[in-house]
RODRENTI-800246 format. One record per residue: residue in three letters; x, y, z of N, C-alpha, C in turn. Coordinates in steps of 0.05 Angstrom, whole numbers, plus 5000, padded with zeros to 4 digits. Each point is the difference from the previous one (the first is absolute). Layout:
% residues N
r: ALA nX: X nY: Y nZ: Z caX: X caY: Y caZ: Z cX: X cY: Y cZ: Z
...
***
This chain:
% residues 173
r: MET nX: 4993 nY: 5302 nZ: 5408 caX: 4993 caY: 4980 caZ: 5015 cX: 5022 cY: 4977 cZ: 4991
r: SER nX: 5005 nY: 4995 nZ: 4973 caX: 5004 caY: 4978 caZ: 4984 cX: 5026 cY: 5002 cZ: 5004
r: SER nX: 5022 nY: 4974 nZ: 4992 caX: 5032 caY: 5001 caZ: 5013 cX: 5005 cY: 5019 cZ: 4962
r: PRO nX: 5021 nY: 5012 nZ: 5015 caX: 5020 caY: 5006 caZ: 4980 cX: 5000 cY: 4986 cZ: 4973
r: GLY nX: 5009 nY: 5004 nZ: 4968 caX: 4994 caY: 4986 caZ: 4984 cX: 4974 cY: 4975 cZ: 4993
r: TYR nX: 4972 nY: 5009 nZ: 5019 caX: 4990 caY: 4995 caZ: 4995 cX: 4961 cY: 5015 cZ: 5000
r: CYS nX: 5002 nY: 4979 nZ: 4975 caX: 4966 caY: 5022 caZ: 4991 cX: 4973 cY: 4985 cZ: 5022
r: LEU nX: 4989 nY: 5016 nZ: 5000 caX: 4965 caY: 4993 caZ: 5020 cX: 4981 cY: 5014 cZ: 4983
r: LEU nX: 4983 nY: 4975 nZ: 4998 caX: 4972 caY: 5013 caZ: 5000 cX: 4980 cY: 4989 cZ: 5008
r: PHE nX: 4983 nY: 5018 nZ: 5016 caX: 4974 caY: 4989 caZ: 5022 cX: 4981 cY: 5009 cZ: 4980
r: HIS nX: 4987 nY: 4972 nZ: 4998 caX: 4972 caY: 5030 caZ: 4983 cX: 4987 cY: 4964 cZ: 5005
r: GLY nX: 4974 nY: 5007 nZ: 5019 caX: 4969 caY: 4989 caZ: 5013 cX: 4974 cY: 5023 cZ: 4996
r: CYS nX: 4983 nY: 4983 nZ: 5040 caX: 4991 caY: 5012 caZ: 5009 cX: 4979 cY: 4971 cZ: 5005
r: ASP nX: 4991 nY: 5013 nZ: 5018 caX: 4979 caY: 4977 caZ: 5009 cX: 5003 cY: 4973 cZ: 4992
r: LYS nX: 4991 nY: 4997 nZ: 4976 caX: 5001 caY: 4968 caZ: 4988 cX: 5046 cY: 4990 cZ: 4988
r: GLY nX: 5005 nY: 5020 nZ: 5028 caX: 5033 caY: 4984 caZ: 5001 cX: 5018 cY: 5016 cZ: 4979
r: ALA nX: 5027 nY: 4989 nZ: 5000 caX: 5017 caY: 5017 caZ: 4979 cX: 5019 cY: 4976 cZ: 5002
r: PHE nX: 5020 nY: 5012 nZ: 4971 caX: 5025 caY: 4987 caZ: 5000 cX: 5036 cY: 5017 cZ: 4991
r: ALA nX: 5012 nY: 5004 nZ: 5007 caX: 5018 caY: 5015 caZ: 5003 cX: 5014 cY: 4977 cZ: 4987
r: VAL nX: 5028 nY: 5017 nZ: 4974 caX: 5023 caY: 4984 caZ: 4987 cX: 5015 cY: 5014 cZ: 5002
r: TYR nX: 5032 nY: 4998 nZ: 5012 caX: 5024 caY: 5004 caZ: 5009 cX: 5021 cY: 4984 cZ: 4987
r: GLY nX: 5013 nY: 5007 nZ: 5000 caX: 5032 caY: 4999 caZ: 5002 cX: 5006 cY: 4978 cZ: 5022
r: PRO nX: 5019 nY: 4977 nZ: 4988 caX: 5002 caY: 4981 caZ: 4966 cX: 4969 cY: 4999 cZ: 4991
r: PHE nX: 4976 nY: 5023 nZ: 5010 caX: 4972 caY: 4986 caZ: 4981 cX: 5002 cY: 4976 cZ: 5021
r: HIS nX: 4978 nY: 5016 nZ: 5024 caX: 4984 caY: 4969 caZ: 5005 cX: 4967 cY: 5009 cZ: 4994
r: ILE nX: 4989 nY: 4970 nZ: 4989 caX: 4965 caY: 5013 caZ: 4993 cX: 4991 cY: 4989 cZ: 5030
r: VAL nX: 4998 nY: 5021 nZ: 5016 caX: 4993 caY: 4998 caZ: 5031 cX: 4958 cY: 5010 cZ: 4997
r: ARG nX: 4982 nY: 4978 nZ: 5012 caX: 4979 caY: 5016 caZ: 5003 cX: 4998 cY: 5000 cZ: 5029
r: ILE nX: 4982 nY: 5019 nZ: 5009 caX: 5000 caY: 5016 caZ: 5024 cX: 4975 cY: 5003 cZ: 5012
r: PRO nX: 4989 nY: 4990 nZ: 5015 caX: 4970 caY: 4993 caZ: 5004 cX: 5003 cY: 5030 cZ: 5008
r: PRO nX: 4961 nY: 5001 nZ: 5006 caX: 4981 caY: 5018 caZ: 5004 cX: 5016 cY: 5018 cZ: 5032
r: GLY nX: 5005 nY: 5022 nZ: 4998 caX: 5003 caY: 5024 caZ: 5029 cX: 5035 cY: 4987 cZ: 5014
r: GLN nX: 5022 nY: 4991 nZ: 4974 caX: 5020 caY: 5007 caZ: 5010 cX: 5013 cY: 5010 cZ: 4978
r: GLY nX: 5013 nY: 5009 nZ: 5009 caX: 5022 caY: 5022 caZ: 4982 cX: 5024 cY: 4997 cZ: 4999
r: VAL nX: 5011 nY: 5014 nZ: 4992 caX: 5039 caY: 4992 caZ: 4986 cX: 5023 cY: 4999 cZ: 5020
r: LEU nX: 5000 nY: 5016 nZ: 5017 caX: 4999 caY: 4993 caZ: 5029 cX: 5012 cY: 4963 cZ: 4992
r: ALA nX: 4971 nY: 4975 nZ: 4997 caX: 5027 caY: 4983 caZ: 4998 cX: 5012 cY: 4996 cZ: 4986
r: ILE nX: 4999 nY: 5003 nZ: 4992 caX: 5021 caY: 4990 caZ: 4966 cX: 5027 cY: 5021 cZ: 5009
r: ALA nX: 4999 nY: 5021 nZ: 4998 caX: 5032 caY: 5020 caZ: 4985 cX: 5015 cY: 4987 cZ: 5014
r: ASP nX: 5000 nY: 4982 nZ: 5022 caX: 5039 caY: 4992 caZ: 4993 cX: 5008 cY: 4989 cZ: 4980
r: GLY nX: 4982 nY: 4984 nZ: 4978 caX: 4999 caY: 4984 caZ: 4983 cX: 4998 cY: 4971 cZ: 4995
r: GLU nX: 4996 nY: 5004 nZ: 5025 caX: 4993 caY: 4968 caZ: 5000 cX: 4985 cY: 4984 cZ: 5009
r: SER nX: 4975 nY: 4988 nZ: 4989 caX: 4978 caY: 4988 caZ: 4987 cX: 4995 cY: 4969 cZ: 5014
r: VAL nX: 4995 nY: 4988 nZ: 5016 caX: 5000 caY: 4968 caZ: 5004 cX: 4974 cY: 4991 cZ: 4976
r: GLY nX: 5012 nY: 4981 nZ: 4975 caX: 4982 caY: 4994 caZ: 4985 cX: 4991 cY: 4999 cZ: 4979
r: ALA nX: 5022 nY: 5033 nZ: 4979 caX: 4990 caY: 5025 caZ: 4984 cX: 5024 cY: 4980 cZ: 4969
r: SER nX: 4999 nY: 4998 nZ: 4975 caX: 5010 caY: 4985 caZ: 4995 cX: 5003 cY: 5039 cZ: 4984
r: PRO nX: 5035 nY: 4987 nZ: 4995 caX: 5026 caY: 5034 caZ: 4989 cX: 4995 cY: 4998 cZ: 4977
r: VAL nX: 4998 nY: 5004 nZ: 4985 caX: 4997 caY: 5000 caZ: 4967 cX: 5020 cY: 5036 cZ: 4987
r: GLN nX: 5009 nY: 4991 nZ: 4987 caX: 5019 caY: 5016 caZ: 5000 cX: 4978 cY: 5017 cZ: 4972
r: ILE nX: 5005 nY: 5027 nZ: 4994 caX: 4993 caY: 5019 caZ: 4978 cX: 5009 cY: 5012 cZ: 4978
r: GLU nX: 5018 nY: 4998 nZ: 4986 caX: 5011 caY: 5006 caZ: 4981 cX: 4998 cY: 5014 cZ: 4977
r: LEU nX: 5014 nY: 5025 nZ: 4986 caX: 4996 caY: 5021 caZ: 4986 cX: 5019 cY: 4989 cZ: 4982
r: THR nX: 5003 nY: 5001 nZ: 4984 caX: 5040 caY: 4997 caZ: 4982 cX: 5005 cY: 5007 cZ: 4963
r: ARG nX: 5002 nY: 5005 nZ: 5006 caX: 5017 caY: 5015 caZ: 4973 cX: 5028 cY: 4984 cZ: 4988
r: PHE nX: 4980 nY: 5000 nZ: 4977 caX: 5041 caY: 4984 caZ: 4983 cX: 4999 cY: 5015 cZ: 4974
r: ARG nX: 5020 nY: 5000 nZ: 4989 caX: 4994 caY: 5020 caZ: 4973 cX: 5016 cY: 4979 cZ: 4979
r: VAL nX: 4979 nY: 4999 nZ: 4985 caX: 5017 caY: 4975 caZ: 4971 cX: 5007 cY: 5015 cZ: 4987
r: LYS nX: 5021 nY: 4975 nZ: 4991 caX: 5027 caY: 5004 caZ: 4983 cX: 4990 cY: 5013 cZ: 4967
r: PRO nX: 5009 nY: 5025 nZ: 4992 caX: 4995 caY: 5006 caZ: 4976 cX: 4989 cY: 4986 cZ: 4981
r: ASP nX: 4990 nY: 5004 nZ: 4982 caX: 4987 caY: 4979 caZ: 4981 cX: 4981 cY: 4969 cZ: 5010
r: LYS nX: 4989 nY: 5012 nZ: 5013 caX: 4999 caY: 4974 caZ: 5010 cX: 4967 cY: 4997 cZ: 5014
r: THR nX: 4992 nY: 5029 nZ: 4977 caX: 4970 caY: 4997 caZ: 4998 cX: 4977 cY: 4975 cZ: 4988
r: ALA nX: 5019 nY: 4985 nZ: 4985 caX: 4976 caY: 4982 caZ: 4990 cX: 5004 cY: 4978 cZ: 5015
r: GLN nX: 5016 nY: 4992 nZ: 5021 caX: 5004 caY: 4978 caZ: 5010 cX: 4984 cY: 5005 cZ: 5022
r: VAL nX: 4996 nY: 5031 nZ: 5018 caX: 4989 caY: 4998 caZ: 5018 cX: 4965 cY: 4983 cZ: 4986
r: ASP nX: 4989 nY: 5029 nZ: 4982 caX: 4972 caY: 4988 caZ: 4984 cX: 4997 cY: 4983 cZ: 5002
r: ALA nX: 5023 nY: 4975 nZ: 4995 caX: 4989 caY: 4972 caZ: 4994 cX: 5000 cY: 4993 cZ: 5031
r: TRP nX: 5016 nY: 5003 nZ: 5016 caX: 5001 caY: 4991 caZ: 5038 cX: 4960 cY: 5013 cZ: 4997
r: MET nX: 5002 nY: 5016 nZ: 5004 caX: 4983 caY: 5015 caZ: 5010 cX: 4979 cY: 4978 cZ: 4987
r: THR nX: 4990 nY: 5006 nZ: 4972 caX: 4983 caY: 4968 caZ: 4996 cX: 5003 cY: 4969 cZ: 5011
r: THR nX: 5016 nY: 4995 nZ: 4998 caX: 4997 caY: 4980 caZ: 5003 cX: 4993 cY: 4997 cZ: 5035
r: LEU nX: 5005 nY: 5023 nZ: 5013 caX: 4995 caY: 4996 caZ: 5025 cX: 4966 cY: 5003 cZ: 5009
r: ASN nX: 4985 nY: 5015 nZ: 4977 caX: 4976 caY: 4995 caZ: 4999 cX: 4991 cY: 4979 cZ: 4990
r: GLN nX: 5007 nY: 4988 nZ: 4979 caX: 5003 caY: 4978 caZ: 4977 cX: 4985 cY: 4982 cZ: 5023
r: ARG nX: 5018 nY: 4997 nZ: 5020 caX: 5000 caY: 4968 caZ: 5015 cX: 5002 cY: 5009 cZ: 5037
r: ILE nX: 4972 nY: 5029 nZ: 4992 caX: 5000 caY: 4996 caZ: 5036 cX: 4990 cY: 4982 cZ: 5010
r: ALA nX: 4998 nY: 4967 nZ: 4992 caX: 4995 caY: 4986 caZ: 5031 cX: 5028 cY: 4989 cZ: 4994
r: ASP nX: 5011 nY: 5000 nZ: 4989 caX: 5033 caY: 4992 caZ: 5006 cX: 5012 cY: 5017 cZ: 5008
r: VAL nX: 4992 nY: 5026 nZ: 5006 caX: 5020 caY: 5015 caZ: 5021 cX: 4974 cY: 5002 cZ: 5039
r: ARG nX: 4988 nY: 4990 nZ: 4985 caX: 4982 caY: 4991 caZ: 5029 cX: 5008 cY: 4971 cZ: 5017
r: ALA nX: 5010 nY: 4999 nZ: 4972 caX: 5009 caY: 4971 caZ: 5023 cX: 5035 cY: 5004 cZ: 5009
r: THR nX: 5011 nY: 5013 nZ: 4993 caX: 5021 caY: 5006 caZ: 5018 cX: 5001 cY: 5025 cZ: 5025
r: LEU nX: 4977 nY: 5007 nZ: 4997 caX: 4992 caY: 5027 caZ: 5030 cX: 4999 cY: 4994 cZ: 5024
r: ASP nX: 4994 nY: 4974 nZ: 5006 caX: 4989 caY: 4976 caZ: 5026 cX: 5030 cY: 5004 cZ: 5020
r: ARG nX: 5028 nY: 4976 nZ: 4974 caX: 5023 caY: 4995 caZ: 5038 cX: 5015 cY: 5038 cZ: 4981
r: GLU nX: 4998 nY: 5011 nZ: 4996 caX: 5000 caY: 5027 caZ: 4999 cX: 4988 cY: 5015 cZ: 5020
r: GLU nX: 4968 nY: 4995 nZ: 5014 caX: 4989 caY: 5011 caZ: 5021 cX: 4999 cY: 5024 cZ: 4985
r: MET nX: 5001 nY: 5014 nZ: 4975 caX: 4986 caY: 5020 caZ: 4989 cX: 4973 cY: 5000 cZ: 4994
r: LEU nX: 5001 nY: 5019 nZ: 5025 caX: 4960 caY: 5012 caZ: 4998 cX: 4990 cY: 5013 cZ: 4982
r: VAL nX: 5030 nY: 5028 nZ: 4984 caX: 4995 caY: 5006 caZ: 4978 cX: 5019 cY: 5013 cZ: 4983
r: GLU nX: 4996 nY: 5005 nZ: 4971 caX: 5029 caY: 4996 caZ: 4997 cX: 4995 cY: 5011 cZ: 4969
r: VAL nX: 5000 nY: 5039 nZ: 5006 caX: 4987 caY: 5016 caZ: 4964 cX: 5036 cY: 4998 cZ: 4984
r: ILE nX: 4989 nY: 4995 nZ: 4978 caX: 5035 caY: 5020 caZ: 4997 cX: 4995 cY: 5034 cZ: 4981
r: PHE nX: 4998 nY: 5013 nZ: 5000 caX: 5002 caY: 5022 caZ: 4989 cX: 5019 cY: 4999 cZ: 4981
r: ARG nX: 4997 nY: 5017 nZ: 4973 caX: 5024 caY: 5007 caZ: 4986 cX: 4989 cY: 5043 cZ: 4985
r: GLU nX: 5023 nY: 5004 nZ: 5002 caX: 5015 caY: 5025 caZ: 5002 cX: 5009 cY: 5011 cZ: 4971
r: THR nX: 5010 nY: 5029 nZ: 4995 caX: 5023 caY: 5002 caZ: 4983 cX: 5000 cY: 5029 cZ: 5018
r: ILE nX: 5025 nY: 5005 nZ: 5007 caX: 5012 caY: 5027 caZ: 5019 cX: 5020 cY: 5004 cZ: 4990
r: ASP nX: 5010 nY: 5031 nZ: 4979 caX: 5009 caY: 5012 caZ: 4988 cX: 5018 cY: 4983 cZ: 4979
r: GLY nX: 4985 nY: 4974 nZ: 4988 caX: 5001 caY: 4989 caZ: 4972 cX: 5014 cY: 4976 cZ: 5016
r: HIS nX: 4999 nY: 4991 nZ: 5025 caX: 4999 caY: 4974 caZ: 5016 cX: 4985 cY: 4988 cZ: 4999
r: GLU nX: 5000 nY: 4973 nZ: 4989 caX: 4972 caY: 4985 caZ: 5011 cX: 5013 cY: 4981 cZ: 5032
r: TYR nX: 4975 nY: 5003 nZ: 5023 caX: 4994 caY: 4988 caZ: 5022 cX: 4982 cY: 4987 cZ: 5009
r: LEU nX: 5005 nY: 4969 nZ: 5011 caX: 4983 caY: 4983 caZ: 5011 cX: 4999 cY: 5001 cZ: 5020
r: SER nX: 4977 nY: 5006 nZ: 5015 caX: 5001 caY: 5004 caZ: 5023 cX: 4983 cY: 4978 cZ: 5018
r: TRP nX: 5004 nY: 4989 nZ: 5027 caX: 4978 caY: 4974 caZ: 5004 cX: 5004 cY: 5013 cZ: 5031
r: PHE nX: 4970 nY: 4993 nZ: 5002 caX: 4987 caY: 5016 caZ: 5022 cX: 4976 cY: 4962 cZ: 5021
r: SER nX: 5023 nY: 4997 nZ: 5021 caX: 4989 caY: 4970 caZ: 4999 cX: 4988 cY: 4997 cZ: 5030
r: ILE nX: 4991 nY: 4980 nZ: 5013 caX: 4987 caY: 4996 caZ: 5044 cX: 5011 cY: 4971 cZ: 4989
r: GLN nX: 5016 nY: 5003 nZ: 5015 caX: 5008 caY: 4975 caZ: 4999 cX: 5012 cY: 4984 cZ: 5035
r: GLY nX: 4992 nY: 4981 nZ: 5000 caX: 5005 caY: 4984 caZ: 5031 cX: 5020 cY: 4992 cZ: 4999
r: GLU nX: 5022 nY: 4993 nZ: 5027 caX: 5020 caY: 5010 caZ: 5008 cX: 5013 cY: 4971 cZ: 5001
r: ASN nX: 4986 nY: 4979 nZ: 4999 caX: 5011 caY: 4971 caZ: 4992 cX: 5006 cY: 5001 cZ: 4962
r: GLY nX: 4994 nY: 5014 nZ: 4985 caX: 4997 caY: 4985 caZ: 4981 cX: 5024 cY: 4997 cZ: 4980
r: GLN nX: 4996 nY: 4976 nZ: 4997 caX: 5023 caY: 4983 caZ: 4975 cX: 5020 cY: 5042 cZ: 4976
r: PRO nX: 5018 nY: 4989 nZ: 5006 caX: 5012 caY: 5017 caZ: 4968 cX: 4992 cY: 4985 cZ: 4979
r: VAL nX: 5000 nY: 5015 nZ: 4978 caX: 4990 caY: 4996 caZ: 4965 cX: 5026 cY: 4959 cZ: 4998
r: GLU nX: 5019 nY: 5028 nZ: 5012 caX: 5028 caY: 4985 caZ: 4989 cX: 5003 cY: 4968 cZ: 5006
r: THR nX: 4961 nY: 4987 nZ: 5019 caX: 5015 caY: 4968 caZ: 5003 cX: 4982 cY: 5004 cZ: 4994
r: SER nX: 4976 nY: 5009 nZ: 4978 caX: 4986 caY: 4987 caZ: 4993 cX: 4995 cY: 4987 cZ: 4987
r: PRO nX: 4975 nY: 4975 nZ: 4981 caX: 4998 caY: 4972 caZ: 4988 cX: 4990 cY: 5009 cZ: 4983
r: HIS nX: 4981 nY: 5031 nZ: 5002 caX: 4987 caY: 5005 caZ: 4976 cX: 5004 cY: 5005 cZ: 4979
r: ASP nX: 5001 nY: 4994 nZ: 4979 caX: 5013 caY: 5007 caZ: 4962 cX: 4998 cY: 5031 cZ: 5000
r: LEU nX: 4986 nY: 5015 nZ: 5009 caX: 4983 caY: 5024 caZ: 4991 cX: 5018 cY: 5017 cZ: 5028
r: ASP nX: 5010 nY: 4986 nZ: 5016 caX: 5022 caY: 5012 caZ: 5016 cX: 5023 cY: 5008 cZ: 4989
r: ARG nX: 5020 nY: 4979 nZ: 4987 caX: 5025 caY: 4994 caZ: 4991 cX: 4997 cY: 5024 cZ: 4968
r: VAL nX: 4965 nY: 4992 nZ: 4997 caX: 5008 caY: 5018 caZ: 4969 cX: 4995 cY: 5039 cZ: 5009
r: HIS nX: 4996 nY: 4998 nZ: 5014 caX: 5000 caY: 5033 caZ: 5025 cX: 5031 cY: 5006 cZ: 5002
r: LEU nX: 5025 nY: 4980 nZ: 5008 caX: 5019 caY: 5001 caZ: 5008 cX: 5016 cY: 5013 cZ: 4985
r: GLU nX: 4991 nY: 4984 nZ: 4977 caX: 5027 caY: 5008 caZ: 4970 cX: 4983 cY: 5024 cZ: 4985
r: PHE nX: 4973 nY: 5002 nZ: 5002 caX: 4998 caY: 5038 caZ: 4990 cX: 5009 cY: 5017 cZ: 5025
r: TRP nX: 5002 nY: 4990 nZ: 5029 caX: 5013 caY: 5022 caZ: 5013 cX: 5027 cY: 5013 cZ: 4999
r: ARG nX: 5020 nY: 4972 nZ: 4989 caX: 5028 caY: 4989 caZ: 4986 cX: 5003 cY: 5018 cZ: 4988
r: ASP nX: 4981 nY: 5005 nZ: 4969 caX: 4994 caY: 5002 caZ: 4971 cX: 4998 cY: 5027 cZ: 5004
r: CYS nX: 4990 nY: 5018 nZ: 5022 caX: 4976 caY: 5032 caZ: 4999 cX: 5004 cY: 5004 cZ: 5010
r: ILE nX: 5003 nY: 5009 nZ: 5030 caX: 4999 caY: 5012 caZ: 5020 cX: 5046 cY: 5021 cZ: 5002
r: ASP nX: 4993 nY: 5015 nZ: 4995 caX: 5027 caY: 5010 caZ: 5004 cX: 5012 cY: 4990 cZ: 5027
r: ARG nX: 5016 nY: 4991 nZ: 5003 caX: 5026 caY: 5000 caZ: 5024 cX: 5010 cY: 5025 cZ: 5026
r: ASP nX: 5005 nY: 5015 nZ: 4968 caX: 5021 caY: 5026 caZ: 5003 cX: 4981 cY: 5017 cZ: 5018
r: PHE nX: 4970 nY: 4992 nZ: 4998 caX: 4985 caY: 5023 caZ: 5021 cX: 4995 cY: 5003 cZ: 5031
r: SER nX: 5007 nY: 5006 nZ: 5019 caX: 4993 caY: 4987 caZ: 5014 cX: 4964 cY: 4993 cZ: 5013
r: PRO nX: 4981 nY: 4987 nZ: 5003 caX: 4980 caY: 4999 caZ: 4999 cX: 4989 cY: 5016 cZ: 5027
r: GLN nX: 4983 nY: 5015 nZ: 4993 caX: 4982 caY: 5035 caZ: 5022 cX: 4972 cY: 4984 cZ: 5009
r: ASP nX: 5007 nY: 4988 nZ: 5035 caX: 4973 caY: 4997 caZ: 5014 cX: 4995 cY: 5027 cZ: 5010
r: ALA nX: 4986 nY: 4998 nZ: 4992 caX: 4976 caY: 5020 caZ: 5021 cX: 5007 cY: 4986 cZ: 5015
r: THR nX: 4981 nY: 5027 nZ: 5024 caX: 4984 caY: 4984 caZ: 5030 cX: 4981 cY: 5004 cZ: 5007
r: PRO nX: 4993 nY: 4978 nZ: 5001 caX: 4963 caY: 5014 caZ: 5012 cX: 5004 cY: 5009 cZ: 5023
r: GLN nX: 4983 nY: 5017 nZ: 5002 caX: 4986 caY: 5033 caZ: 5020 cX: 4981 cY: 4984 cZ: 5027
r: VAL nX: 4975 nY: 5005 nZ: 4965 caX: 4973 caY: 4993 caZ: 5018 cX: 4993 cY: 4969 cZ: 4982
r: VAL nX: 4990 nY: 4974 nZ: 5024 caX: 4983 caY: 4980 caZ: 4974 cX: 4968 cY: 5011 cZ: 5015
r: MET nX: 4991 nY: 4994 nZ: 4973 caX: 4964 caY: 4994 caZ: 5000 cX: 4987 cY: 4987 cZ: 4994
r: MET nX: 4969 nY: 4986 nZ: 5016 caX: 5001 caY: 4975 caZ: 4983 cX: 4972 cY: 5007 cZ: 5014
r: PRO nX: 4982 nY: 4987 nZ: 4991 caX: 4976 caY: 4987 caZ: 5022 cX: 4995 cY: 4976 cZ: 5016
r: LEU nX: 4998 nY: 5006 nZ: 5021 caX: 5002 caY: 4975 caZ: 5024 cX: 5006 cY: 4972 cZ: 4998
r: ALA nX: 4972 nY: 5013 nZ: 4975 caX: 4987 caY: 4962 caZ: 4992 cX: 5026 cY: 4993 cZ: 4991
r: ILE nX: 5015 nY: 5004 nZ: 4971 caX: 5023 caY: 4994 caZ: 4983 cX: 5029 cY: 4993 cZ: 5026
r: ALA nX: 5005 nY: 5018 nZ: 5013 caX: 5017 caY: 4990 caZ: 5029 cX: 4992 cY: 4977 cZ: 4995
r: ASP nX: 4980 nY: 4987 nZ: 5013 caX: 4987 caY: 4980 caZ: 5014 cX: 5008 cY: 4977 cZ: 4981
r: HIS nX: 4969 nY: 5000 nZ: 4962 caX: 5020 caY: 4984 caZ: 4997 cX: 5030 cY: 5003 cZ: 4990
r: LEU nX: 5025 nY: 5017 nZ: 4999 caX: 5016 caY: 5001 caZ: 5002 cX: 5017 cY: 4963 cZ: 5013
r: GLU nX: 4988 nY: 5026 nZ: 5024 caX: 5025 caY: 4981 caZ: 5030 cX: 4976 cY: 4960 cZ: 4991
r: GLN nX: 4975 nY: 5005 nZ: 4997 caX: 4994 caY: 4975 caZ: 5002 cX: 5008 cY: 4979 cZ: 4973
r: TYR nX: 4997 nY: 5018 nZ: 4988 caX: 5030 caY: 4985 caZ: 4975 cX: 5020 cY: 4991 cZ: 5001
r: LEU nX: 5020 nY: 5009 nZ: 5020 caX: 5026 caY: 5002 caZ: 5013 cX: 5001 cY: 4972 cZ: 5007
r: GLN nX: 4984 nY: 5014 nZ: 5021 caX: 4993 caY: 4967 caZ: 5018 cX: 4999 cY: 4977 cZ: 4986
r: THR nX: 4972 nY: 5002 nZ: 4969 caX: 5001 caY: 4972 caZ: 4998 cX: 5023 cY: 4994 cZ: 4978
r: LEU nX: 5020 nY: 5010 nZ: 4986 caX: 5018 caY: 5007 caZ: 4994 cX: 5020 cY: 4979 cZ: 5014
r: ARG nX: 5013 nY: 5005 nZ: 5020 caX: 5010 caY: 4990 caZ: 5032 cX: 4989 cY: 4974 cZ: 5008
r: ALA nX: 4977 nY: 5002 nZ: 4998 caX: 4983 caY: 4974 caZ: 5016 cX: 5017 cY: 4972 cZ: 4968
r: ARG nX: 4994 nY: 5006 nZ: 4983 caX: 5006 caY: 4985 caZ: 4975 cX: 5024 cY: 4988 cZ: 5006
r: SER nX: 5022 nY: 5010 nZ: 5002 caX: 5033 caY: 5003 caZ: 4992 cX: 5013 cY: 4993 cZ: 5031
r: ASP nX: 4991 nY: 4997 nZ: 5022 caX: 4997 caY: 4982 caZ: 5018 cX: 4997 cY: 4976 cZ: 4997
***
């Protein structure tokens, strides 16, 4: 029912439902309406979000710097949160793993489509982040993007994400 290249999740019952589809709009569907109402990929009033999972390889011998960076982020979580609104970052998670002796960092994020880039940030922490990036991330390794297949979340969470994006956008107007 969805367009090629689109991921569609329809979940619900007599209380209504939500759907998330490429480029991942969070859409509330009233009770009694089905997937056909949004199968064309268009929805008035929905907030498009980018859902991403990307793996980056860490340069050899940079484990200590990665340790320090992750410690900094955890210790300065209030500063981290202060950077998120301008980026319309709803969720950001950094995963760390070692595969075949190579260290990788993977970023999972749910972000509004109107977020400002980190490169234009006035926050000191973002400047430090960019320095870390230049120093530790292997530019010779092509980042690996995973492709979302199904997005699942409770209706209440989808509603809150939508409301929060609307609040952020109202503040910036």
